[in-house]
All heavy atoms as an XYZ file, in Angstrom:
686
protein
N     144.001    139.102     91.110
C     144.552    138.751     89.868
C     144.495    139.872     88.952
O     143.590    140.690     88.888
C     143.613    137.608     89.258
C     144.137    137.030     88.049
S     143.170    135.461     87.758
C     144.002    134.888     86.469
N     145.607    140.002     88.176
C     145.861    141.184     87.296
C     145.057    140.928     85.996
O     144.964    139.874     85.478
C     147.285    141.391     87.039
C     148.127    141.690     88.242
C     149.619    141.749     87.845
C     147.728    142.988     88.823
N     144.516    142.045     85.488
C     143.803    141.839     84.185
C     144.806    141.613     83.109
O     145.935    142.087     83.092
C     143.151    143.259     83.967
C     143.840    144.197     84.741
C     144.377    143.373     85.941
N     144.395    140.835     82.092
C     145.290    140.536     80.947
C     145.179    141.665     80.006
O     144.319    142.485     80.052
C     144.822    139.192     80.300
O     143.522    139.331     79.847
C     144.901    138.010     81.290
N     146.117    141.636     79.078
C     146.185    142.742     78.015
C     144.888    142.730     77.216
O     144.458    143.736     76.654
C     147.354    142.482     77.100
C     147.434    143.370     75.932
C     148.060    144.636     76.084
N     149.252    144.612     76.791
C     149.757    145.629     77.498
N     148.986    146.799     77.483
N     150.774    145.655     78.135
N     144.302    141.584     76.956
C     143.109    141.517     76.113
C     141.948    142.264     76.645
O     141.251    142.979     75.942
C     142.692    140.009     76.009
C     141.388    139.813     75.234
C     140.994    138.316     75.199
O     141.798    137.532     75.745
N     139.866    137.972     74.683
N     141.838    142.412     78.034
C     140.654    143.191     78.566
C     141.133    144.640     78.917
O     140.190    145.420     79.133
C     140.237    142.439     79.881
C     139.755    141.043     79.545
C     140.339    139.912     80.078
C     138.574    140.971     78.846
C     139.890    138.667     79.768
C     138.065    139.664     78.603
C     138.717    138.506     79.001
N     142.374    144.893     78.885
C     142.845    146.253     79.170
C     142.599    147.258     77.993
O     142.408    148.356     78.113
C     144.199    146.311     79.646
C     144.438    145.814     81.008
S     146.179    145.627     81.456
C     146.677    147.357     81.173
N     142.715    146.684     76.814
C     142.645    147.465     75.602
C     143.929    147.876     75.190
O     145.022    147.735     75.878
N     144.176    148.503     74.061
C     145.488    148.831     73.494
C     146.049    150.065     74.270
O     145.329    150.937     74.710
C     145.234    149.183     72.073
C     143.686    149.570     72.027
C     143.108    148.739     73.113
N     147.352    150.071     74.397
C     148.041    151.152     75.106
C     148.032    152.366     74.191
O     147.756    153.485     74.596
C     149.461    150.804     75.527
C     149.451    149.624     76.532
C     150.240    151.902     76.009
C     150.764    149.077     76.853
N     148.373    152.153     72.907
C     148.341    153.259     71.934
C     147.207    153.036     71.074
O     146.870    151.936     70.592
C     149.672    153.200     71.077
C     150.925    153.336     71.969
C     149.681    154.264     69.917
C     152.189    153.172     71.196
N     146.367    154.038     70.862
C     145.132    153.878     70.038
C     145.553    153.491     68.601
O     146.590    153.970     68.120
C     144.434    155.298     70.026
C     145.431    156.215     70.631
C     146.494    155.405     71.334
N     144.765    152.669     68.057
C     145.010    152.143     66.676
C     144.649    153.179     65.618
O     143.616    153.703     65.583
C     144.148    150.875     66.459
C     144.476    150.183     65.231
C     143.722    148.897     65.153
N     143.603    148.477     63.778
C     142.588    147.772     63.296
N     141.642    147.324     64.115
N     142.547    147.471     62.044
N     145.735    153.533     64.844
C     145.536    154.443     63.770
C     145.228    153.644     62.455
O     145.880    152.827     62.063
C     146.718    155.250     63.544
O     146.622    156.066     62.383
N     144.122    154.051     61.873
C     143.691    153.313     60.681
C     142.957    154.295     59.680
O     142.411    155.322     60.154
C     142.782    152.235     61.068
O     142.172    151.581     59.955
N     143.016    153.901     58.411
C     142.299    154.693     57.408
C     140.819    154.239     57.369
O     140.071    154.757     56.584
C     142.851    154.479     56.039
C     144.182    155.345     55.876
C     145.388    154.789     55.761
C     144.094    156.671     55.804
C     146.474    155.487     55.450
C     145.212    157.482     55.539
C     146.461    156.821     55.399
O     147.548    157.590     55.168
N     140.394    153.269     58.143
C     139.141    152.769     58.178
C     138.330    153.163     59.360
O     138.894    153.349     60.499
C     139.127    151.248     58.051
C     139.670    150.743     56.784
C     140.922    150.405     56.594
C     138.867    150.656     55.657
C     141.477    149.955     55.434
C     139.279    150.204     54.413
C     140.588    149.855     54.293
O     141.101    149.458     53.065
N     137.132    153.383     59.239
C     136.239    153.831     60.380
C     135.897    152.635     61.342
O     136.259    151.538     60.902
C     135.057    154.555     59.920
C     135.384    155.810     59.141
C     134.172    156.465     58.563
O     132.962    156.066     58.680
O     134.299    157.565     57.957
N     135.266    152.811     62.300
C     134.935    151.752     63.283
C     134.039    150.676     62.637
O     134.065    149.551     63.008
C     134.330    152.318     64.495
C     135.207    153.206     65.266
C     135.033    153.050     66.718
C     135.949    154.120     67.426
N     137.246    153.721     67.661
N     133.175    151.041     61.682
C     132.362    150.111     60.959
C     132.969    149.530     59.733
O     132.312    149.023     58.895
C     131.007    150.698     60.739
C     131.105    151.994     59.898
O     132.306    152.456     59.551
O     130.056    152.536     59.374
N     134.391    149.737     59.564
C     135.087    149.149     58.565
C     134.862    149.759     57.145
O     135.174    149.149     56.117
C     134.981    147.632     58.510
C     135.498    147.017     59.692
C     134.564    146.353     60.534
C     136.817    146.853     60.074
C     134.962    145.776     61.743
C     137.297    146.348     61.271
C     136.346    145.764     62.090
O     136.718    145.193     63.215
N     134.253    150.934     57.102
C     134.126    151.651     55.881
C     135.393    152.566     55.625
O     136.079    152.858     56.629
C     132.880    152.579     55.928
C     131.572    151.840     55.869
C     130.438    152.723     55.741
N     130.435    153.728     56.847
C     129.745    154.778     56.905
N     128.983    155.152     55.938
N     129.848    155.612     57.856
N     135.600    152.882     54.472
C     136.792    153.716     54.189
C     136.583    155.100     54.703
O     135.510    155.665     54.527
C     137.068    153.819     52.620
C     137.434    152.494     52.020
C     137.521    152.701     50.463
O     137.380    153.789     49.894
N     137.887    151.599     49.878
N     137.619    155.593     55.454
C     137.515    156.933     55.968
C     137.815    158.006     54.871
O     138.244    157.723     53.819
N     137.607    159.262     55.361
C     137.726    160.391     54.332
C     139.187    160.536     54.012
O     139.561    160.857     52.861
C     137.254    161.668     55.054
C     135.761    161.661     55.198
C     135.225    162.939     55.836
C     133.743    162.845     55.965
N     133.225    164.009     56.675
N     140.112    160.240     54.939
C     141.504    160.332     54.619
C     141.983    159.278     53.602
O     142.787    159.653     52.719
C     142.422    160.121     55.922
N     141.500    158.139     53.701
C     141.797    157.117     52.674
C     141.201    157.422     51.304
O     141.903    157.251     50.253
C     141.219    155.786     53.173
C     141.552    154.627     52.222
C     142.989    154.315     52.074
C     140.843    153.261     52.686
N     140.033    157.964     51.314
C     139.526    158.394     49.970
C     140.282    159.493     49.356
O     140.550    159.504     48.146
C     138.113    158.797     50.260
C     137.043    157.650     50.572
C     135.670    158.231     50.865
C     136.957    156.638     49.479
N     140.773    160.435     50.173
C     141.552    161.503     49.804
C     142.917    160.972     49.232
O     143.438    161.489     48.223
C     141.857    162.533     50.814
C     140.814    163.695     50.916
C     141.277    164.763     51.735
N     141.946    164.392     52.966
C     141.337    164.206     54.157
N     140.057    164.282     54.287
N     142.083    163.810     55.243
N     143.475    160.035     49.883
C     144.789    159.493     49.581
C     144.653    158.716     48.241
O     145.690    158.659     47.470
C     145.369    158.661     50.695
N     143.627    158.041     47.992
C     143.446    157.237     46.854
C     143.029    158.001     45.531
O     143.110    157.534     44.517
C     142.426    156.124     47.153
C     142.990    155.098     48.137
C     141.947    153.997     48.397
N     141.574    153.322     47.172
C     140.662    152.381     47.075
N     140.003    152.049     48.046
N     140.492    151.817     45.940
N     142.471    159.183     45.738
C     141.888    159.926     44.675
C     142.800    160.137     43.459
O     142.451    159.979     42.335
C     141.362    161.270     45.173
C     140.539    162.065     44.102
C     139.828    163.195     44.668
N     138.929    162.896     45.735
C     138.775    163.504     46.841
N     139.454    164.635     47.032
N     137.840    163.126     47.671
N     144.120    160.496     43.636
C     145.009    160.719     42.525
C     145.292    159.480     41.747
O     145.647    159.569     40.545
C     146.291    161.255     43.166
C     146.018    161.627     44.556
C     144.794    160.918     44.881
N     145.065    158.364     42.251
C     145.479    157.078     41.604
C     144.228    156.404     40.957
O     144.406    155.338     40.330
C     146.080    156.065     42.589
C     147.297    156.737     43.278
C     147.290    157.215     44.534
C     148.530    156.836     42.527
C     148.350    157.793     45.151
C     149.666    157.438     43.037
C     149.540    157.855     44.418
O     150.658    158.468     44.920
N     143.112    156.905     41.069
C     141.867    156.184     40.615
C     141.933    156.060     39.068
O     141.709    154.939     38.569
C     140.620    156.904     41.053
C     140.418    156.793     42.502
C     139.317    156.431     40.246
C     139.188    157.526     43.100
N     142.240    157.084     38.340
C     142.236    157.041     36.952
C     143.388    156.121     36.430
O     143.258    155.239     35.483
C     142.478    158.415     36.300
C     142.632    158.358     34.798
C     141.258    159.273     36.652
N     144.538    156.202     37.002
C     145.723    155.388     36.650
C     145.390    153.959     36.868
O     145.692    153.049     36.053
C     147.013    155.755     37.349
C     147.550    157.093     36.980
C     148.922    157.231     37.755
C     149.004    158.605     38.223
N     150.312    158.851     38.933
N     144.796    153.630     38.064
C     144.463    152.262     38.317
C     143.393    151.687     37.367
O     143.419    150.538     37.040
C     144.041    152.075     39.848
C     145.198    152.219     40.822
O     146.319    152.166     40.364
N     144.863    152.481     42.030
N     142.450    152.506     37.031
C     141.343    152.100     36.191
C     141.920    151.842     34.792
O     141.543    150.797     34.245
C     140.261    153.208     36.156
C     139.062    152.894     35.327
C     138.269    151.756     35.966
C     138.131    154.132     35.272
N     142.790    152.683     34.239
C     143.430    152.457     32.959
C     144.268    151.152     32.987
O     144.301    150.363     32.005
C     144.244    153.658     32.568
C     143.345    154.904     32.211
C     144.346    156.093     31.889
C     142.398    154.649     31.112
N     144.997    150.920     34.029
C     145.824    149.739     34.151
C     145.024    148.501     34.230
O     145.320    147.489     33.552
C     146.710    149.829     35.399
O     147.495    150.979     35.304
C     147.683    148.629     35.490
N     143.831    148.572     34.937
C     143.027    147.393     34.993
C     142.376    147.094     33.601
O     142.234    145.969     33.209
N     141.903    148.150     32.924
C     141.372    147.970     31.550
C     142.374    147.374     30.602
O     142.113    146.457     29.861
C     140.788    149.259     31.040
C     139.553    149.667     31.853
C     140.561    149.150     29.584
C     139.037    151.087     31.588
N     143.633    147.852     30.747
C     144.703    147.279     29.870
C     144.973    145.771     30.131
O     145.137    145.029     29.186
C     145.995    148.128     30.007
N     145.012    145.422     31.394
C     145.302    144.081     31.767
C     144.119    143.106     31.273
O     144.329    142.084     30.764
C     145.491    143.917     33.282
C     146.780    144.537     33.733
C     145.414    142.482     33.718
C     147.012    144.685     35.160
N     142.895    143.567     31.457
C     141.778    142.857     31.033
C     141.714    142.706     29.542
O     141.421    141.684     28.942
C     140.422    143.395     31.546
C     139.214    142.791     30.842
C     140.371    143.247     33.057
N     142.033    143.839     28.811
C     142.054    143.765     27.345
C     143.138    142.812     26.861
O     142.912    142.108     25.901
C     142.278    145.197     26.813
N     144.296    142.842     27.477
C     145.385    142.016     27.002
C     145.013    140.569     27.174
O     145.152    139.724     26.310
C     146.682    142.332     27.819
C     147.760    141.340     27.511
C     148.482    141.436     26.301
C     148.106    140.371     28.428
C     149.551    140.506     26.034
C     149.087    139.457     28.127
C     149.806    139.577     26.961
N     144.434    140.212     28.390
C     143.997    138.840     28.714
C     142.907    138.380     27.691
O     142.972    137.312     27.265
C     143.509    138.753     30.157
O     144.494    139.284     31.059
C     143.160    137.417     30.541
N     142.011    139.262     27.518
C     140.904    138.916     26.518
C     141.443    138.716     25.112
O     140.992    137.762     24.383
C     139.839    139.943     26.546
N     142.397    139.547     24.681
C     143.035    139.376     23.396
C     143.760    138.061     23.254
O     143.613    137.417     22.194
N     144.550    137.753     24.292
C     145.274    136.408     24.167
C     144.293    135.205     24.099
O     144.438    134.356     23.310
C     146.190    136.282     25.426
C     146.818    134.895     25.518
C     147.298    137.300     25.264
N     143.156    135.343     24.924
C     142.253    134.291     24.950
C     141.543    134.134     23.540
O     141.409    132.997     22.968
C     141.210    134.498     26.014
C     140.016    133.556     26.030
C     140.226    132.350     26.671
C     138.846    133.815     25.510
C     139.231    131.365     26.625
C     137.802    132.899     25.486
C     138.043    131.660     26.049
O     137.007    130.744     26.077
N     141.093    135.234     22.971
C     140.411    135.228     21.654
C     141.386    134.756     20.575
O     141.033    133.958     19.727
C     139.793    136.657     21.327
C     139.357    136.670     19.896
C     138.682    136.895     22.233
N     142.608    135.181     20.585
C     143.585    134.828     19.536
C     143.858    133.266     19.696
O     143.913    132.615     18.664
C     144.932    135.554     19.851
C     146.039    134.978     18.918
C     146.131    135.357     17.558
C     147.039    134.103     19.480
C     147.125    134.888     16.854
C     148.053    133.658     18.716
C     148.146    134.055     17.405
O     149.122    133.506     16.610
N     143.973    132.724     20.919
C     144.196    131.383     21.160
C     142.961    130.522     20.625
O     143.151    129.516     19.891
C     144.473    130.995     22.567
O     145.625    131.806     22.979
C     144.789    129.602     22.834
N     141.774    130.919     20.978
C     140.670    130.151     20.552
C     140.459    130.194     19.067
O     140.197    129.136     18.408
C     139.334    130.760     21.261
C     139.377    130.519     22.733
C     138.074    130.072     20.645
C     139.535    129.060     23.182
N     140.725    131.305     18.437
C     140.686    131.359     16.973
C     141.755    130.503     16.258
O     141.497    129.910     15.254
C     140.763    132.856     16.437
C     139.395    133.584     16.727
C     139.481    134.926     16.007
N     138.182    135.613     16.245
C     138.015    136.793     15.739
N     138.795    137.401     15.028
N     136.874    137.306     15.968
N     142.900    130.584     16.841
C     144.080    129.773     16.230
C     143.702    128.264     16.290
O     143.993    127.521     15.431
C     145.332    130.133     16.895
O     145.685    131.408     16.716
N     143.237    127.806     17.418
C     142.942    126.442     17.531
C     141.709    125.998     16.715
O     141.693    124.869     16.221
C     142.711    126.105     19.067
C     142.248    124.676     19.236
C     143.966    126.281     19.850
N     140.770    126.865     16.658
C     139.520    126.468     15.848
C     139.826    126.365     14.350
O     139.081    125.704     13.694
C     138.452    127.434     16.166
O     138.726    128.667     15.651
N     140.901    126.986     13.822
C     141.171    126.924     12.435
C     141.891    125.654     12.023
O     141.794    125.266     10.860
C     142.187    128.171     12.054
C     141.452    129.516     12.086
C     142.437    130.626     11.845
O     143.648    130.368     11.624
N     141.955    131.802     11.861
N     142.549    124.973     12.949
C     143.172    123.758     12.613
C     142.138    122.615     12.534
O     141.287    122.483     13.419
C     144.205    123.440     13.719
C     145.229    122.409     13.305
O     145.133    121.944     12.133
O     146.151    122.149     14.147
N     142.335    121.831     11.494
C     141.319    120.757     11.271
C     141.866    119.366     11.648
O     141.168    118.398     11.618
C     140.737    120.758      9.815
C     141.907    120.683      8.845
O     143.057    120.526      9.192
O     141.566    120.723      7.596
N     143.136    119.329     11.941
C     143.833    118.132     12.369
C     143.712    116.930     11.404
O     143.656    115.791     11.759
C     143.197    117.620     13.773
C     143.453    118.575     14.862
C     142.376    119.393     15.271
C     144.707    118.902     15.393
C     142.602    120.277     16.323
C     144.919    119.696     16.380
C     143.838    120.487     16.856
N     143.589    117.253     10.067
C     143.589    116.136      9.030
C     144.881    115.465      8.936
O     144.998    114.346      8.456
C     143.141    116.742      7.731
C     141.763    117.186      7.688
C     141.371    117.654      6.300
O     142.129    117.742      5.439
O     140.133    118.026      6.117
N     146.005    116.177      9.263
C     147.380    115.595      9.106
C     147.722    114.675     10.270
O     148.746    114.034     10.243
C     148.380    116.712      8.924
C     148.339    117.642     10.065
O     147.322    117.749     10.835
O     149.378    118.285     10.306
N     146.898    114.619     11.267
C     147.268    113.743     12.388
C     146.571    112.380     12.181
O     145.372    112.199     12.000
C     146.646    114.343     13.705
C     146.930    113.460     14.967
C     147.279    115.733     13.959
N     147.407    111.351     12.146
C     146.800    109.937     11.947
C     146.070    109.514     13.161
O     146.545    109.651     14.320
C     147.986    109.088     11.766
C     149.211    109.812     12.443
C     148.860    111.179     12.271
N     144.891    108.948     12.891
C     144.016    108.569     13.992
C     144.170    106.991     14.104
O     143.914    106.277     13.081
C     142.544    108.920     13.721
C     141.611    108.412     14.838
C     142.407    110.351     13.629
N     144.492    106.514     15.243
C     144.540    105.002     15.409
C     143.192    104.321     15.162
O     142.168    104.887     15.419
C     145.046    104.835     16.736
C     144.770    106.032     17.500
C     144.733    107.110     16.452
N     143.202    103.137     14.575
C     142.025    102.404     14.313
C     141.313    101.812     15.432
O     140.134    101.561     15.519
C     142.228    101.357     13.229
C     142.731    101.914     11.954
C     142.922    100.738     11.020
N     143.531    101.371      9.804
C     143.088    101.100      8.560
N     142.083    100.297      8.407
N     143.691    101.635      7.560
N     142.056    101.554     16.533
C     141.485    101.025     17.712
C     142.437    100.001     18.275
O     143.436     99.728     17.771
N     142.083     99.409     19.345
C     142.953     98.456     19.935
C     143.066     97.135     19.160
O     142.029     96.724     18.549
C     142.414     98.149     21.391
C     140.984     98.579     21.240
C     140.912     99.627     20.225
N     144.147     96.565     18.993
C     144.402     95.347     18.253
C     143.846     94.217     19.158
O     144.056     94.156     20.335
C     145.872     95.022     17.947
C     146.448     96.055     17.031
C     147.866     95.723     16.774
C     148.501     96.710     15.820
N     149.878     96.374     15.478
N     143.132     93.361     18.405
C     142.448     92.178     19.224
C     143.350     90.967     18.984
O     143.791     90.701     17.795
C     141.068     91.919     18.711
C     140.101     93.077     18.955
C     138.748     92.692     18.466
O     138.507     91.762     17.848
N     137.772     93.618     18.760
N     143.638     90.319     20.066
C     144.452     89.086     19.984
C     143.525     87.944     19.602
O     142.458     87.786     20.022
C     145.017     88.773     21.394
C     145.994     89.863     21.860
C     147.255     89.833     21.043
O     147.683     88.878     20.530
N     147.930     91.040     20.995
N     144.044     87.130     18.646
C     143.163     85.963     18.241
C     143.118     85.045     19.409
O     144.110     84.722     20.028
C     143.962     85.390     17.023
C     145.388     85.805     17.154
C     145.310     87.190     17.903
N     141.944     84.556     19.604
C     141.700     83.602     20.794
C     141.985     82.229     20.241
O     141.550     81.767     19.177
C     140.296     83.699     21.298
O     139.394     83.459     20.314
C     140.134     85.105     21.917
N     142.737     81.422     21.046
C     143.051     79.990     20.642
C     142.232     79.162     21.634
O     142.199     79.359     22.855
C     144.490     79.695     20.864
C     145.433     80.303     19.847
C     146.727     79.802     19.980
N     147.615     80.888     20.275
C     148.862     80.773     20.663
N     149.334     79.645     20.913
N     149.655     81.810     20.819
N     141.603     78.190     21.007
C     140.769     77.256     21.863
C     141.727     76.152     22.179
O     142.397     75.545     21.382
C     139.619     76.723     21.166
O     139.934     76.080     19.995
N     141.855     75.921     23.541
C     142.741     74.870     23.900
C     141.925     73.555     24.036
O     140.876     73.473     24.681
C     143.401     75.166     25.298
O     142.390     75.355     26.250
N     142.430     72.579     23.354
C     141.753     71.174     23.437
C     142.695     70.290     24.122
O     143.832     70.233     23.859
C     141.466     70.712     22.046
O     142.677     70.664     21.214
C     140.453     71.621     21.295
N     142.237     69.594     25.051
C     142.987     68.611     25.767
C     142.793     67.255     25.108
O     141.658     66.786     25.017
C     142.598     68.548     27.266
C     143.375     67.545     27.978
C     142.710     69.965     27.905
N     143.800     66.641     24.614
C     143.507     65.475     23.862
C     144.172     64.262     24.328
O     144.921     63.784     25.055
């Protein structure tokens, strides 16, 4: 019986930026180094924008007192009729 591909191993060795224990390799760290500052600033800007929108929304809603909105008194009760058989 012929061995299957699973047991033979890959024909071409797998090229990866990660080491065998799945840590980042030196080549990946070198390739990412120029983008670290830009990515960090972009992340800070996104978080600051999101926090700003959240704070603005919470402050805007907390200022409204809803006095102009009519509040219903409750469900209307139907008068009960007693049925008398005569």
